All heavy atoms as a GROMACS GRO file, in nm:
protein
  591
    1MET      N    1  -1.374   1.325   0.243
    1MET     CA    2  -1.464   1.321   0.358
    1MET      C    3  -1.547   1.188   0.352
    1MET      O    4  -1.595   1.157   0.247
    1MET     CB    5  -1.560   1.441   0.354
    1MET     CG    6  -1.659   1.443   0.470
    1MET     SD    7  -1.751   1.596   0.477
    1MET     CE    8  -1.880   1.559   0.363
    2PHE      N    9  -1.552   1.119   0.468
    2PHE     CA   10  -1.627   0.999   0.470
    2PHE      C   11  -1.777   1.028   0.456
    2PHE      O   12  -1.827   1.123   0.511
    2PHE     CB   13  -1.602   0.920   0.602
    2PHE     CG   14  -1.484   0.832   0.593
    2PHE    CD1   15  -1.361   0.877   0.630
    2PHE    CD2   16  -1.496   0.702   0.548
    2PHE    CE1   17  -1.248   0.795   0.623
    2PHE    CE2   18  -1.383   0.616   0.539
    2PHE     CZ   19  -1.264   0.665   0.579
    3GLN      N   20  -1.844   0.939   0.383
    3GLN     CA   21  -1.988   0.944   0.366
    3GLN      C   22  -2.044   0.817   0.432
    3GLN      O   23  -1.970   0.721   0.457
    3GLN     CB   24  -2.029   0.938   0.216
    3GLN     CG   25  -1.959   1.044   0.132
    3GLN     CD   26  -2.054   1.156   0.102
    3GLN    OE1   27  -2.172   1.157   0.136
    3GLN    NE2   28  -2.007   1.255   0.030
    4GLU      N   29  -2.178   0.816   0.455
    4GLU     CA   30  -2.241   0.697   0.504
    4GLU      C   31  -2.358   0.660   0.416
    4GLU      O   32  -2.415   0.744   0.345
    4GLU     CB   33  -2.292   0.715   0.649
    4GLU     CG   34  -2.181   0.721   0.748
    4GLU     CD   35  -2.224   0.706   0.896
    4GLU    OE1   36  -2.340   0.660   0.918
    4GLU    OE2   37  -2.149   0.746   0.980
    5GLY      N   38  -2.397   0.533   0.413
    5GLY     CA   39  -2.508   0.485   0.335
    5GLY      C   40  -2.532   0.339   0.362
    5GLY      O   41  -2.472   0.281   0.458
    6LYS      N   42  -2.620   0.280   0.283
    6LYS     CA   43  -2.650   0.138   0.299
    6LYS      C   44  -2.644   0.072   0.164
    6LYS      O   45  -2.675   0.138   0.059
    6LYS     CB   46  -2.782   0.117   0.368
    6LYS     CG   47  -2.903   0.166   0.294
    6LYS     CD   48  -3.030   0.146   0.370
    6LYS     CE   49  -3.149   0.204   0.297
    6LYS     NZ   50  -3.274   0.180   0.369
    7ILE      N   51  -2.616  -0.055   0.165
    7ILE     CA   52  -2.612  -0.130   0.040
    7ILE      C   53  -2.750  -0.142  -0.019
    7ILE      O   54  -2.843  -0.183   0.049
    7ILE     CB   55  -2.551  -0.273   0.066
    7ILE    CG1   56  -2.408  -0.259   0.115
    7ILE    CG2   57  -2.556  -0.357  -0.066
    7ILE    CD1   58  -2.342  -0.392   0.154
    8LYS      N   59  -2.761  -0.094  -0.142
    8LYS     CA   60  -2.887  -0.106  -0.215
    8LYS      C   61  -2.900  -0.242  -0.275
    8LYS      O   62  -3.007  -0.306  -0.265
    8LYS     CB   63  -2.895   0.002  -0.320
    8LYS     CG   64  -3.025   0.000  -0.400
    8LYS     CD   65  -3.032   0.121  -0.494
    8LYS     CE   66  -3.166   0.114  -0.560
    8LYS     NZ   67  -3.190   0.231  -0.652
    9ASN      N   68  -2.796  -0.291  -0.342
    9ASN     CA   69  -2.796  -0.427  -0.397
    9ASN      C   70  -2.651  -0.470  -0.414
    9ASN      O   71  -2.562  -0.391  -0.418
    9ASN     CB   72  -2.870  -0.433  -0.528
    9ASN     CG   73  -2.813  -0.343  -0.631
    9ASN    OD1   74  -2.732  -0.259  -0.607
    9ASN    ND2   75  -2.860  -0.359  -0.756
   10TYR      N   76  -2.638  -0.605  -0.415
   10TYR     CA   77  -2.503  -0.664  -0.432
   10TYR      C   78  -2.522  -0.794  -0.516
   10TYR      O   79  -2.604  -0.875  -0.488
   10TYR     CB   80  -2.441  -0.699  -0.294
   10TYR     CG   81  -2.313  -0.773  -0.308
   10TYR    CD1   82  -2.200  -0.711  -0.358
   10TYR    CD2   83  -2.301  -0.906  -0.271
   10TYR    CE1   84  -2.080  -0.776  -0.372
   10TYR    CE2   85  -2.181  -0.973  -0.285
   10TYR     CZ   86  -2.073  -0.910  -0.333
   10TYR     OH   87  -1.954  -0.975  -0.348
   11ASN      N   88  -2.438  -0.806  -0.617
   11ASN     CA   89  -2.438  -0.919  -0.702
   11ASN      C   90  -2.318  -1.005  -0.671
   11ASN      O   91  -2.201  -0.976  -0.710
   11ASN     CB   92  -2.429  -0.877  -0.850
   11ASN     CG   93  -2.436  -0.991  -0.945
   11ASN    OD1   94  -2.381  -1.101  -0.922
   11ASN    ND2   95  -2.502  -0.964  -1.063
   12ALA      N   96  -2.339  -1.111  -0.593
   12ALA     CA   97  -2.226  -1.200  -0.543
   12ALA      C   98  -2.155  -1.264  -0.658
   12ALA      O   99  -2.035  -1.284  -0.652
   12ALA     CB  100  -2.285  -1.305  -0.446
   13ASP      N  101  -2.226  -1.304  -0.763
   13ASP     CA  102  -2.161  -1.368  -0.875
   13ASP      C  103  -2.060  -1.278  -0.948
   13ASP      O  104  -1.960  -1.332  -0.998
   13ASP     CB  105  -2.266  -1.419  -0.978
   13ASP     CG  106  -2.352  -1.530  -0.923
   13ASP    OD1  107  -2.307  -1.602  -0.834
   13ASP    OD2  108  -2.469  -1.545  -0.969
   14ARG      N  109  -2.092  -1.151  -0.953
   14ARG     CA  110  -2.006  -1.056  -1.024
   14ARG      C  111  -1.916  -0.976  -0.933
   14ARG      O  112  -1.822  -0.908  -0.977
   14ARG     CB  113  -2.091  -0.966  -1.111
   14ARG     CG  114  -2.166  -1.053  -1.217
   14ARG     CD  115  -2.236  -0.981  -1.319
   14ARG     NE  116  -2.143  -0.907  -1.404
   14ARG     CZ  117  -2.177  -0.807  -1.486
   14ARG    NH1  118  -2.306  -0.770  -1.494
   14ARG    NH2  119  -2.090  -0.745  -1.556
   15GLY      N  120  -1.944  -0.982  -0.798
   15GLY     CA  121  -1.856  -0.914  -0.703
   15GLY      C  122  -1.870  -0.766  -0.693
   15GLY      O  123  -1.773  -0.696  -0.654
   16PHE      N  124  -1.987  -0.710  -0.722
   16PHE     CA  125  -2.002  -0.565  -0.710
   16PHE      C  126  -2.148  -0.537  -0.674
   16PHE      O  127  -2.236  -0.616  -0.678
   16PHE     CB  128  -1.964  -0.491  -0.839
   16PHE     CG  129  -2.061  -0.510  -0.949
   16PHE    CD1  130  -2.173  -0.423  -0.965
   16PHE    CD2  131  -2.038  -0.606  -1.049
   16PHE    CE1  132  -2.262  -0.441  -1.069
   16PHE    CE2  133  -2.128  -0.625  -1.148
   16PHE     CZ  134  -2.242  -0.540  -1.165
   17GLY      N  135  -2.166  -0.409  -0.635
   17GLY     CA  136  -2.302  -0.362  -0.597
   17GLY      C  137  -2.308  -0.211  -0.594
   17GLY      O  138  -2.215  -0.140  -0.638
   18PHE      N  139  -2.416  -0.158  -0.536
   18PHE     CA  140  -2.434  -0.018  -0.525
   18PHE      C  141  -2.479   0.026  -0.386
   18PHE      O  142  -2.552  -0.055  -0.320
   18PHE     CB  143  -2.538   0.034  -0.628
   18PHE     CG  144  -2.489   0.020  -0.772
   18PHE    CD1  145  -2.505  -0.095  -0.843
   18PHE    CD2  146  -2.415   0.124  -0.828
   18PHE    CE1  147  -2.455  -0.109  -0.971
   18PHE    CE2  148  -2.366   0.111  -0.956
   18PHE     CZ  149  -2.383  -0.007  -1.028
   19ILE      N  150  -2.431   0.138  -0.343
   19ILE     CA  151  -2.468   0.192  -0.214
   19ILE      C  152  -2.552   0.312  -0.225
   19ILE      O  153  -2.524   0.405  -0.308
   19ILE     CB  154  -2.335   0.232  -0.135
   19ILE    CG1  155  -2.239   0.112  -0.124
   19ILE    CG2  156  -2.366   0.292   0.000
   19ILE    CD1  157  -2.101   0.155  -0.080
   20GLU      N  158  -2.661   0.321  -0.149
   20GLU     CA  159  -2.747   0.440  -0.139
   20GLU      C  160  -2.673   0.534  -0.039
   20GLU      O  161  -2.654   0.502   0.075
   20GLU     CB  162  -2.884   0.410  -0.084
   20GLU     CG  163  -2.974   0.333  -0.173
   20GLU     CD  164  -3.108   0.311  -0.110
   20GLU    OE1  165  -3.159   0.396  -0.037
   20GLU    OE2  166  -3.172   0.206  -0.137
   21VAL      N  167  -2.638   0.655  -0.090
   21VAL     CA  168  -2.564   0.752  -0.009
   21VAL      C  169  -2.666   0.828   0.078
   21VAL      O  170  -2.766   0.880   0.020
   21VAL     CB  171  -2.482   0.842  -0.095
   21VAL    CG1  172  -2.406   0.944  -0.010
   21VAL    CG2  173  -2.386   0.768  -0.184
   22ASP      N  174  -2.649   0.835   0.208
   22ASP     CA  175  -2.738   0.908   0.297
   22ASP      C  176  -2.751   1.050   0.252
   22ASP      O  177  -2.652   1.122   0.222
   22ASP     CB  178  -2.683   0.910   0.442
   22ASP     CG  179  -2.702   0.770   0.509
   22ASP    OD1  180  -2.763   0.676   0.447
   22ASP    OD2  181  -2.649   0.755   0.618
   23GLY      N  182  -2.874   1.100   0.246
   23GLY     CA  183  -2.899   1.240   0.214
   23GLY      C  184  -2.885   1.279   0.070
   23GLY      O  185  -2.894   1.397   0.033
   24GLU      N  186  -2.862   1.178  -0.017
   24GLU     CA  187  -2.846   1.209  -0.160
   24GLU      C  188  -2.929   1.110  -0.241
   24GLU      O  189  -2.959   0.998  -0.196
   24GLU     CB  190  -2.697   1.202  -0.199
   24GLU     CG  191  -2.613   1.300  -0.124
   24GLU     CD  192  -2.470   1.304  -0.176
   24GLU    OE1  193  -2.448   1.271  -0.297
   24GLU    OE2  194  -2.381   1.339  -0.098
   25LYS      N  195  -2.964   1.150  -0.359
   25LYS     CA  196  -3.042   1.063  -0.447
   25LYS      C  197  -2.955   0.972  -0.539
   25LYS      O  198  -3.004   0.890  -0.605
   25LYS     CB  199  -3.132   1.144  -0.535
   25LYS     CG  200  -3.240   1.217  -0.453
   25LYS     CD  201  -3.336   1.289  -0.536
   25LYS     CE  202  -3.441   1.353  -0.446
   25LYS     NZ  203  -3.547   1.413  -0.521
   26LYS      N  204  -2.822   0.990  -0.526
   26LYS     CA  205  -2.732   0.907  -0.612
   26LYS      C  206  -2.694   0.779  -0.538
   26LYS      O  207  -2.695   0.768  -0.419
   26LYS     CB  208  -2.606   0.988  -0.643
   26LYS     CG  209  -2.517   1.015  -0.529
   26LYS     CD  210  -2.391   1.091  -0.574
   26LYS     CE  211  -2.304   1.119  -0.453
   26LYS     NZ  212  -2.185   1.193  -0.490
   27ASN      N  213  -2.662   0.682  -0.620
   27ASN     CA  214  -2.604   0.555  -0.570
   27ASN      C  215  -2.459   0.554  -0.620
   27ASN      O  216  -2.424   0.608  -0.721
   27ASN     CB  217  -2.677   0.437  -0.629
   27ASN     CG  218  -2.824   0.433  -0.583
   27ASN    OD1  219  -2.852   0.462  -0.467
   27ASN    ND2  220  -2.908   0.396  -0.674
   28VAL      N  221  -2.373   0.488  -0.540
   28VAL     CA  222  -2.234   0.479  -0.576
   28VAL      C  223  -2.193   0.331  -0.587
   28VAL      O  224  -2.236   0.252  -0.509
   28VAL     CB  225  -2.144   0.557  -0.476
   28VAL    CG1  226  -2.147   0.494  -0.339
   28VAL    CG2  227  -2.004   0.567  -0.525
   29PHE      N  228  -2.113   0.301  -0.684
   29PHE     CA  229  -2.058   0.169  -0.717
   29PHE      C  230  -1.963   0.125  -0.608
   29PHE      O  231  -1.886   0.205  -0.559
   29PHE     CB  232  -1.990   0.172  -0.853
   29PHE     CG  233  -1.921   0.049  -0.891
   29PHE    CD1  234  -1.984  -0.059  -0.955
   29PHE    CD2  235  -1.786   0.031  -0.864
   29PHE    CE1  236  -1.920  -0.173  -0.988
   29PHE    CE2  237  -1.717  -0.086  -0.898
   29PHE     CZ  238  -1.786  -0.190  -0.962
   30PHE      N  239  -1.960  -0.006  -0.575
   30PHE     CA  240  -1.850  -0.062  -0.494
   30PHE      C  241  -1.817  -0.199  -0.548
   30PHE      O  242  -1.899  -0.267  -0.603
   30PHE     CB  243  -1.885  -0.067  -0.346
   30PHE     CG  244  -1.982  -0.176  -0.302
   30PHE    CD1  245  -1.934  -0.300  -0.257
   30PHE    CD2  246  -2.120  -0.161  -0.311
   30PHE    CE1  247  -2.020  -0.398  -0.218
   30PHE    CE2  248  -2.204  -0.256  -0.273
   30PHE     CZ  249  -2.156  -0.380  -0.227
   31HIS      N  250  -1.691  -0.240  -0.526
   31HIS     CA  251  -1.646  -0.370  -0.568
   31HIS      C  252  -1.600  -0.447  -0.445
   31HIS      O  253  -1.547  -0.387  -0.346
   31HIS     CB  254  -1.527  -0.356  -0.666
   31HIS     CG  255  -1.491  -0.482  -0.736
   31HIS    ND1  256  -1.401  -0.573  -0.682
   31HIS    CD2  257  -1.538  -0.540  -0.847
   31HIS    CE1  258  -1.396  -0.679  -0.764
   31HIS    NE2  259  -1.480  -0.660  -0.863
   32ILE      N  260  -1.616  -0.576  -0.448
   32ILE     CA  261  -1.587  -0.660  -0.333
   32ILE      C  262  -1.441  -0.649  -0.287
   32ILE      O  263  -1.411  -0.660  -0.169
   32ILE     CB  264  -1.622  -0.810  -0.362
   32ILE    CG1  265  -1.614  -0.892  -0.233
   32ILE    CG2  266  -1.536  -0.866  -0.469
   32ILE    CD1  267  -1.712  -0.855  -0.122
   33THR      N  268  -1.352  -0.614  -0.378
   33THR     CA  269  -1.207  -0.595  -0.338
   33THR      C  270  -1.187  -0.478  -0.251
   33THR      O  271  -1.087  -0.470  -0.186
   33THR     CB  272  -1.119  -0.588  -0.467
   33THR    OG1  273  -1.162  -0.475  -0.546
   33THR    CG2  274  -1.117  -0.715  -0.546
   34ASP      N  275  -1.284  -0.384  -0.243
   34ASP     CA  276  -1.276  -0.268  -0.159
   34ASP      C  277  -1.347  -0.288  -0.024
   34ASP      O  278  -1.357  -0.194   0.059
   34ASP     CB  279  -1.330  -0.142  -0.229
   34ASP     CG  280  -1.246  -0.110  -0.349
   34ASP    OD1  281  -1.120  -0.098  -0.333
   34ASP    OD2  282  -1.300  -0.090  -0.458
   35VAL      N  283  -1.398  -0.407  -0.002
   35VAL     CA  284  -1.477  -0.435   0.121
   35VAL      C  285  -1.397  -0.517   0.219
   35VAL      O  286  -1.340  -0.619   0.180
   35VAL     CB  287  -1.610  -0.516   0.083
   35VAL    CG1  288  -1.680  -0.555   0.210
   35VAL    CG2  289  -1.698  -0.438  -0.010
   36PRO      N  290  -1.379  -0.470   0.345
   36PRO     CA  291  -1.312  -0.554   0.440
   36PRO      C  292  -1.398  -0.674   0.483
   36PRO      O  293  -1.520  -0.670   0.466
   36PRO     CB  294  -1.290  -0.457   0.559
   36PRO     CG  295  -1.400  -0.360   0.545
   36PRO     CD  296  -1.432  -0.344   0.397
   37ASN      N  297  -1.338  -0.773   0.544
   37ASN     CA  298  -1.410  -0.892   0.586
   37ASN      C  299  -1.488  -0.953   0.470
   37ASN      O  300  -1.608  -0.983   0.485
   37ASN     CB  301  -1.503  -0.863   0.703
   37ASN     CG  302  -1.430  -0.805   0.822
   37ASN    OD1  303  -1.396  -0.690   0.823
   37ASN    ND2  304  -1.403  -0.886   0.923
   38ARG      N  305  -1.419  -0.976   0.361
   38ARG     CA  306  -1.490  -1.028   0.240
   38ARG      C  307  -1.546  -1.165   0.258
   38ARG      O  308  -1.629  -1.210   0.186
   38ARG     CB  309  -1.393  -1.028   0.123
   38ARG     CG  310  -1.358  -0.892   0.067
   38ARG     CD  311  -1.286  -0.903  -0.064
   38ARG     NE  312  -1.150  -0.950  -0.056
   38ARG     CZ  313  -1.047  -0.872  -0.041
   38ARG    NH1  314  -1.064  -0.741  -0.033
   38ARG    NH2  315  -0.927  -0.924  -0.041
   39ASN      N  316  -1.498  -1.236   0.364
   39ASN     CA  317  -1.552  -1.372   0.386
   39ASN      C  318  -1.699  -1.365   0.437
   39ASN      O  319  -1.765  -1.469   0.430
   39ASN     CB  320  -1.461  -1.446   0.492
   39ASN     CG  321  -1.445  -1.368   0.620
   39ASN    OD1  322  -1.445  -1.244   0.621
   39ASN    ND2  323  -1.432  -1.441   0.728
   40ILE      N  324  -1.743  -1.248   0.483
   40ILE     CA  325  -1.883  -1.230   0.517
   40ILE      C  326  -1.948  -1.151   0.402
   40ILE      O  327  -1.915  -1.037   0.378
   40ILE     CB  328  -1.899  -1.154   0.649
   40ILE    CG1  329  -1.823  -1.228   0.762
   40ILE    CG2  330  -2.046  -1.134   0.684
   40ILE    CD1  331  -1.815  -1.147   0.892
   41GLU      N  332  -2.039  -1.214   0.332
   41GLU     CA  333  -2.100  -1.153   0.213
   41GLU      C  334  -2.178  -1.026   0.246
   41GLU      O  335  -2.253  -1.025   0.341
   41GLU     CB  336  -2.196  -1.255   0.142
   41GLU     CG  337  -2.251  -1.201   0.012
   41GLU     CD  338  -2.328  -1.308  -0.057
   41GLU    OE1  339  -2.272  -1.414  -0.086
   41GLU    OE2  340  -2.444  -1.281  -0.088
   42PRO      N  341  -2.158  -0.916   0.166
   42PRO     CA  342  -2.234  -0.796   0.189
   42PRO      C  343  -2.382  -0.825   0.164
   42PRO      O  344  -2.414  -0.903   0.076
   42PRO     CB  345  -2.178  -0.702   0.083
   42PRO     CG  346  -2.042  -0.753   0.050
   42PRO     CD  347  -2.056  -0.897   0.067
   43LYS      N  348  -2.469  -0.763   0.242
   43LYS     CA  349  -2.616  -0.782   0.231
   43LYS      C  350  -2.683  -0.649   0.205
   43LYS      O  351  -2.641  -0.542   0.258
   43LYS     CB  352  -2.669  -0.845   0.359
   43LYS     CG  353  -2.612  -0.976   0.400
   43LYS     CD  354  -2.668  -1.083   0.315
   43LYS     CE  355  -2.612  -1.220   0.359
   43LYS     NZ  356  -2.617  -1.319   0.256
   44SER      N  357  -2.796  -0.653   0.131
   44SER     CA  358  -2.877  -0.534   0.114
   44SER      C  359  -2.917  -0.482   0.248
   44SER      O  360  -2.955  -0.556   0.337
   44SER     CB  361  -3.000  -0.567   0.029
   44SER     OG  362  -2.963  -0.604  -0.102
   45GLY      N  363  -2.911  -0.347   0.263
   45GLY     CA  364  -2.950  -0.280   0.386
   45GLY      C  365  -2.831  -0.261   0.486
   45GLY      O  366  -2.850  -0.187   0.584
   46GLU      N  367  -2.718  -0.330   0.464
   46GLU     CA  368  -2.602  -0.316   0.550
   46GLU      C  369  -2.552  -0.173   0.550
   46GLU      O  370  -2.530  -0.113   0.444
   46GLU     CB  371  -2.496  -0.414   0.512
   46GLU     CG  372  -2.375  -0.409   0.599
   46GLU     CD  373  -2.266  -0.509   0.559
   46GLU    OE1  374  -2.292  -0.606   0.484
   46GLU    OE2  375  -2.149  -0.485   0.601
   47ARG      N  376  -2.523  -0.120   0.668
   47ARG     CA  377  -2.472   0.024   0.679
   47ARG      C  378  -2.320   0.022   0.656
   47ARG      O  379  -2.252  -0.062   0.709
   47ARG     CB  380  -2.505   0.080   0.818
   47ARG     CG  381  -2.648   0.083   0.853
   47ARG     CD  382  -2.730   0.203   0.806
   47ARG     NE  383  -2.658   0.330   0.830
   47ARG     CZ  384  -2.668   0.432   0.750
   47ARG    NH1  385  -2.749   0.429   0.647
   47ARG    NH2  386  -2.602   0.549   0.775
   48LEU      N  387  -2.272   0.126   0.583
   48LEU     CA  388  -2.132   0.140   0.554
   48LEU      C  389  -2.090   0.283   0.571
   48LEU      O  390  -2.172   0.376   0.561
   48LEU     CB  391  -2.108   0.102   0.404
   48LEU     CG  392  -2.159  -0.035   0.360
   48LEU    CD1  393  -2.140  -0.044   0.206
   48LEU    CD2  394  -2.074  -0.145   0.430
   49LYS      N  395  -1.962   0.305   0.592
   49LYS     CA  396  -1.894   0.433   0.584
   49LYS      C  397  -1.792   0.420   0.478
   49LYS      O  398  -1.722   0.316   0.472
   49LYS     CB  399  -1.837   0.470   0.723
   49LYS     CG  400  -1.774   0.602   0.731
   49LYS     CD  401  -1.749   0.651   0.871
   49LYS     CE  402  -1.641   0.567   0.938
   49LYS     NZ  403  -1.598   0.624   1.067
   50PHE      N  404  -1.766   0.524   0.397
   50PHE     CA  405  -1.676   0.508   0.282
   50PHE      C  406  -1.637   0.644   0.228
   50PHE      O  407  -1.695   0.749   0.259
   50PHE     CB  408  -1.749   0.430   0.171
   50PHE     CG  409  -1.887   0.480   0.139
   50PHE    CD1  410  -1.906   0.577   0.043
   50PHE    CD2  411  -1.996   0.437   0.208
   50PHE    CE1  412  -2.031   0.628   0.016
   50PHE    CE2  413  -2.123   0.483   0.184
   50PHE     CZ  414  -2.140   0.580   0.088
   51LEU      N  415  -1.533   0.643   0.143
   51LEU     CA  416  -1.492   0.760   0.064
   51LEU      C  417  -1.536   0.736  -0.077
   51LEU      O  418  -1.540   0.621  -0.126
   51LEU     CB  419  -1.337   0.770   0.070
   51LEU     CG  420  -1.276   0.805   0.202
   51LEU    CD1  421  -1.122   0.800   0.193
   51LEU    CD2  422  -1.324   0.939   0.253
   52ILE      N  423  -1.565   0.844  -0.147
   52ILE     CA  424  -1.598   0.836  -0.287
   52ILE      C  425  -1.485   0.895  -0.367
   52ILE      O  426  -1.443   1.006  -0.341
   52ILE     CB  427  -1.731   0.909  -0.321
   52ILE    CG1  428  -1.846   0.848  -0.243
   52ILE    CG2  429  -1.761   0.910  -0.473
   52ILE    CD1  430  -1.982   0.922  -0.258
   53VAL      N  431  -1.433   0.816  -0.464
   53VAL     CA  432  -1.327   0.858  -0.552
   53VAL      C  433  -1.368   0.841  -0.696
   53VAL      O  434  -1.462   0.762  -0.722
   53VAL     CB  435  -1.193   0.786  -0.521
   53VAL    CG1  436  -1.146   0.805  -0.379
   53VAL    CG2  437  -1.210   0.640  -0.551
   54GLU      N  438  -1.296   0.912  -0.786
   54GLU     CA  439  -1.323   0.891  -0.929
   54GLU      C  440  -1.224   0.779  -0.976
   54GLU      O  441  -1.108   0.784  -0.946
   54GLU     CB  442  -1.302   1.017  -1.004
   54GLU     CG  443  -1.345   1.004  -1.148
   54GLU     CD  444  -1.333   1.135  -1.221
   54GLU    OE1  445  -1.382   1.237  -1.169
   54GLU    OE2  446  -1.276   1.134  -1.331
   55ASP      N  447  -1.278   0.686  -1.054
   55ASP     CA  448  -1.200   0.576  -1.107
   55ASP      C  449  -1.242   0.554  -1.249
   55ASP      O  450  -1.362   0.519  -1.271
   55ASP     CB  451  -1.219   0.448  -1.023
   55ASP     CG  452  -1.132   0.334  -1.074
   55ASP    OD1  453  -1.016   0.356  -1.113
   55ASP    OD2  454  -1.182   0.221  -1.074
   56LYS      N  455  -1.156   0.579  -1.343
   56LYS     CA  456  -1.190   0.565  -1.485
   56LYS      C  457  -1.309   0.643  -1.526
   56LYS      O  458  -1.394   0.596  -1.600
   56LYS     CB  459  -1.202   0.417  -1.520
   56LYS     CG  460  -1.082   0.332  -1.497
   56LYS     CD  461  -1.104   0.185  -1.522
   56LYS     CE  462  -0.980   0.110  -1.480
   56LYS     NZ  463  -1.003  -0.031  -1.470
   57GLY      N  464  -1.324   0.766  -1.472
   57GLY     CA  465  -1.430   0.856  -1.508
   57GLY      C  466  -1.561   0.831  -1.434
   57GLY      O  467  -1.658   0.901  -1.456
   58LYS      N  468  -1.566   0.738  -1.338
   58LYS     CA  469  -1.689   0.708  -1.269
   58LYS      C  470  -1.659   0.708  -1.118
   58LYS      O  471  -1.549   0.679  -1.074
   58LYS     CB  472  -1.746   0.577  -1.308
   58LYS     CG  473  -1.784   0.571  -1.457
   58LYS     CD  474  -1.849   0.440  -1.491
   58LYS     CE  475  -1.891   0.446  -1.638
   58LYS     NZ  476  -1.965   0.335  -1.682
   59ASN      N  477  -1.762   0.744  -1.038
   59ASN     CA  478  -1.746   0.745  -0.896
   59ASN      C  479  -1.752   0.604  -0.840
   59ASN      O  480  -1.826   0.516  -0.892
   59ASN     CB  481  -1.857   0.826  -0.827
   59ASN     CG  482  -1.833   0.974  -0.847
   59ASN    OD1  483  -1.720   1.017  -0.868
   59ASN    ND2  484  -1.940   1.055  -0.840
   60LYS      N  485  -1.673   0.580  -0.730
   60LYS     CA  486  -1.659   0.447  -0.673
   60LYS      C  487  -1.637   0.466  -0.526
   60LYS      O  488  -1.566   0.558  -0.482
   60LYS     CB  489  -1.540   0.379  -0.740
   60LYS     CG  490  -1.495   0.250  -0.676
   60LYS     CD  491  -1.371   0.195  -0.746
   60LYS     CE  492  -1.322   0.071  -0.676
   60LYS     NZ  493  -1.202   0.018  -0.734
   61ALA      N  494  -1.693   0.373  -0.443
   61ALA     CA  495  -1.667   0.379  -0.298
   61ALA      C  496  -1.540   0.300  -0.268
   61ALA      O  497  -1.517   0.190  -0.318
   61ALA     CB  498  -1.787   0.307  -0.226
   62VAL      N  499  -1.454   0.354  -0.182
   62VAL     CA  500  -1.330   0.293  -0.134
   62VAL      C  501  -1.318   0.311   0.015
   62VAL      O  502  -1.396   0.389   0.076
   62VAL     CB  503  -1.204   0.345  -0.209
   62VAL    CG1  504  -1.210   0.313  -0.356
   62VAL    CG2  505  -1.186   0.490  -0.187
   63ASN      N  506  -1.220   0.256   0.078
   63ASN     CA  507  -1.192   0.266   0.223
   63ASN      C  508  -1.322   0.237   0.300
   63ASN      O  509  -1.358   0.309   0.394
   63ASN     CB  510  -1.142   0.404   0.261
   63ASN     CG  511  -1.003   0.432   0.208
   63ASN    OD1  512  -0.974   0.403   0.093
   63ASN    ND2  513  -0.916   0.477   0.292
   64ILE      N  514  -1.391   0.128   0.260
   64ILE     CA  515  -1.521   0.096   0.317
   64ILE      C  516  -1.505   0.039   0.457
   64ILE      O  517  -1.420  -0.041   0.486
   64ILE     CB  518  -1.591  -0.005   0.227
   64ILE    CG1  519  -1.620   0.059   0.088
   64ILE    CG2  520  -1.718  -0.059   0.293
   64ILE    CD1  521  -1.674  -0.040  -0.011
   65VAL      N  522  -1.592   0.091   0.547
   65VAL     CA  523  -1.602   0.043   0.686
   65VAL      C  524  -1.740  -0.017   0.702
   65VAL      O  525  -1.840   0.048   0.669
   65VAL     CB  526  -1.580   0.157   0.788
   65VAL    CG1  527  -1.602   0.103   0.929
   65VAL    CG2  528  -1.444   0.221   0.769
   66ARG      N  529  -1.748  -0.144   0.744
   66ARG     CA  530  -1.877  -0.208   0.756
   66ARG      C  531  -1.931  -0.182   0.898
   66ARG      O  532  -1.892  -0.255   0.994
   66ARG     CB  533  -1.856  -0.358   0.732
   66ARG     CG  534  -1.813  -0.382   0.588
   66ARG     CD  535  -1.788  -0.526   0.558
   66ARG     NE  536  -1.918  -0.594   0.533
   66ARG     CZ  537  -1.930  -0.718   0.496
   66ARG    NH1  538  -1.823  -0.788   0.481
   66ARG    NH2  539  -2.052  -0.774   0.482
   67LEU      N  540  -2.016  -0.087   0.914
   67LEU     CA  541  -2.069  -0.043   1.040
   67LEU      C  542  -2.150  -0.151   1.112
   67LEU      O  543  -2.142  -0.165   1.234
   67LEU     CB  544  -2.150   0.085   1.028
   67LEU     CG  545  -2.071   0.203   0.970
   67LEU    CD1  546  -2.170   0.316   0.945
   67LEU    CD2  547  -1.957   0.246   1.057
   68ASP      N  548  -2.228  -0.226   1.038
   68ASP     CA  549  -2.312  -0.331   1.105
   68ASP      C  550  -2.233  -0.445   1.160
   68ASP      O  551  -2.276  -0.513   1.247
   68ASP     CB  552  -2.419  -0.382   1.007
   68ASP     CG  553  -2.526  -0.277   0.977
   68ASP    OD1  554  -2.537  -0.180   1.054
   68ASP    OD2  555  -2.597  -0.293   0.878
   69LEU      N  556  -2.113  -0.470   1.102
   69LEU     CA  557  -2.030  -0.576   1.157
   69LEU      C  558  -1.965  -0.539   1.288
   69LEU      O  559  -1.921  -0.625   1.361
   69LEU     CB  560  -1.921  -0.616   1.058
   69LEU     CG  561  -1.965  -0.682   0.926
   69LEU    CD1  562  -1.843  -0.724   0.844
   69LEU    CD2  563  -2.056  -0.800   0.952
   70ASN      N  564  -1.957  -0.410   1.317
   70ASN     CA  565  -1.896  -0.364   1.439
   70ASN      C  566  -1.991  -0.361   1.558
   70ASN      O  567  -1.948  -0.340   1.669
   70ASN     CB  568  -1.841  -0.221   1.417
   70ASN     CG  569  -1.730  -0.220   1.318
   70ASN    OD1  570  -1.655  -0.319   1.300
   70ASN    ND2  571  -1.716  -0.109   1.246
   71LYS      N  572  -2.117  -0.394   1.536
   71LYS     CA  573  -2.214  -0.387   1.647
   71LYS      C  574  -2.194  -0.509   1.737
   71LYS      O  575  -2.168  -0.619   1.691
   71LYS     CB  576  -2.359  -0.395   1.593
   71LYS     CG  577  -2.400  -0.263   1.525
   71LYS     CD  578  -2.544  -0.279   1.479
   71LYS     CE  579  -2.582  -0.147   1.407
   71LYS     NZ  580  -2.720  -0.160   1.353
   72VAL      N  581  -2.203  -0.485   1.865
   72VAL     CA  582  -2.190  -0.598   1.964
   72VAL      C  583  -2.332  -0.636   2.002
   72VAL      O  584  -2.422  -0.554   2.025
   72VAL     CB  585  -2.117  -0.547   2.089
   72VAL    CG1  586  -2.113  -0.656   2.192
   72VAL    CG2  587  -1.978  -0.499   2.053
   73GLY      N  588  -2.358  -0.765   2.004
   73GLY     CA  589  -2.490  -0.802   2.042
   73GLY      C  590  -2.526  -0.930   1.996
   73GLY      O  591  -2.619  -0.990   2.018
   0.00000   0.00000   0.00000
């Protein structure tokens, strides 16, 4: 099931960050390789839709949709 949230922080040098999941107190890891439109750097506060999967014993966001990039205006 897709979840929504916003980027809490992103480390461009290392290519990863964390997403605040809406309605939950947990944050979930994401890697730049799972982000579409990688040529536009992810920014703190950007809204996303994603799936959470287990990878090597830890939760990770995949199938990421960048909701703020889809806005017209």
